[in-house]
C-alpha positions as CSV (number, residue, x, y, z in Angstrom):
1,M,-189.1,31.7,-91.0
2,S,-185.2,31.5,-89.4
3,D,-182.7,29.3,-90.8
4,S,-182.5,27.6,-87.6
5,E,-186.3,26.4,-88.1
6,F,-185.2,24.0,-90.9
7,D,-184.7,20.7,-91.2
8,I,-181.6,19.7,-93.2
9,F,-182.5,16.0,-93.4
10,E,-186.3,16.5,-93.4
11,D,-187.2,15.4,-97.3
12,A,-183.9,13.4,-97.7
13,P,-184.0,9.5,-97.9
14,Q,-182.8,8.0,-95.2
15,I,-179.2,6.6,-96.0
16,E,-177.5,3.7,-94.6
17,P,-174.3,5.0,-92.5
18,L,-170.9,5.0,-93.9
19,T,-170.0,1.6,-91.3
20,E,-171.9,1.0,-88.4
21,D,-169.8,2.0,-85.9
22,S,-170.1,5.6,-88.0
23,E,-170.7,8.8,-85.6
24,D,-174.1,11.0,-85.9
25,C,-172.6,14.5,-87.8
26,V,-173.1,17.3,-85.0
27,G,-172.5,20.0,-87.0
28,C,-169.3,21.1,-85.2
29,G,-168.1,22.7,-89.1
30,W,-164.8,20.6,-89.0
31,C,-165.2,19.4,-92.7
32,C,-166.4,22.7,-93.8
33,L,-164.3,25.3,-92.6
34,T,-161.3,23.1,-93.3
35,D,-161.6,22.1,-96.7
36,P,-164.9,22.9,-98.1
37,C,-166.5,20.6,-100.1
38,S,-166.5,19.8,-103.7
39,E,-170.5,21.8,-104.6
40,S,-168.8,25.0,-102.3
41,H,-166.1,24.4,-105.1
42,R,-167.9,24.5,-107.7
43,R,-170.1,27.3,-106.8
44,Y,-167.6,30.2,-105.1
45,G,-164.8,28.5,-106.2
46,Y,-161.6,27.7,-104.0
47,T,-162.4,30.1,-101.1
48,K,-161.3,29.2,-97.6
49,R,-164.3,28.8,-96.2
50,C,-167.9,28.3,-98.0
51,P,-170.1,31.4,-98.2
52,D,-173.1,29.2,-97.4
53,L,-172.0,27.7,-94.3
54,L,-174.5,28.8,-91.7
55,W,-174.0,28.9,-88.2
56,D,-177.6,28.3,-85.7
57,A,-176.6,29.6,-82.6
58,E,-180.6,28.3,-81.3
59,N,-179.2,24.8,-82.2
60,T,-176.0,25.0,-81.2
61,R,-174.3,23.6,-84.5
62,Y,-173.3,24.8,-88.1
63,I,-176.3,24.0,-91.1
64,C,-175.4,23.9,-94.7
65,K,-177.1,26.3,-96.6
66,L,-176.4,24.4,-100.1
67,M,-178.0,21.1,-98.6
68,L,-181.5,23.4,-97.7
69,D,-181.3,24.9,-101.9
70,P,-184.9,24.3,-103.1
71,E,-183.3,23.7,-106.5
72,Y,-180.2,22.0,-105.6
73,G,-180.4,20.9,-102.0
74,E,-181.1,16.9,-103.0
75,E,-178.2,17.0,-105.5
76,V,-175.8,18.9,-102.5
77,R,-177.0,16.1,-100.0
78,K,-176.5,13.2,-102.3
79,S,-173.2,14.2,-102.7
80,Q,-172.1,15.3,-99.5
81,H,-173.9,11.5,-98.3
82,A,-176.4,13.9,-95.6
83,G,-177.1,11.2,-93.2
84,Q,-174.3,8.8,-93.7
85,G,-172.4,10.0,-90.8
86,C,-169.4,12.1,-89.8
87,Y,-166.7,12.5,-91.8
88,A,-164.0,13.1,-89.4
89,P,-165.1,11.3,-86.8
90,L,-161.8,11.7,-84.5
91,N,-161.4,14.7,-84.2
92,S,-161.6,17.0,-81.7
93,W,-164.3,19.8,-83.3
94,R,-166.8,17.2,-82.7
95,D,-166.6,17.4,-78.4
96,D,-166.5,21.7,-78.3
97,V,-168.9,22.5,-81.1
98,R,-169.3,26.4,-81.5
99,D,-169.5,29.2,-83.9
100,R,-165.7,29.4,-84.7
101,D,-166.4,32.3,-87.4
102,D,-164.2,34.5,-85.7
103,D,-161.3,32.0,-85.4
């Protein structure tokens, strides 16, 4: 089974958006590539890029493998407020979702 066949939020309970105006996460990678989360820091230290961020070419978006972890995924989804919308709705990457691994 490929990583692109996973639905990150498949088993996650539905959570209300941060606000009524919250934009959905589009998987642009801006947050994870520019400022990895505390879960990433705990596991890998202060790295420039989280090793568990995966570009999914089939779905044209980044996927957080930490959220897919069978043992810790639920905790990570809660701590990162999965399903509550984009943290940076004004960032320009939202309109240009692409693989930025070589940028």
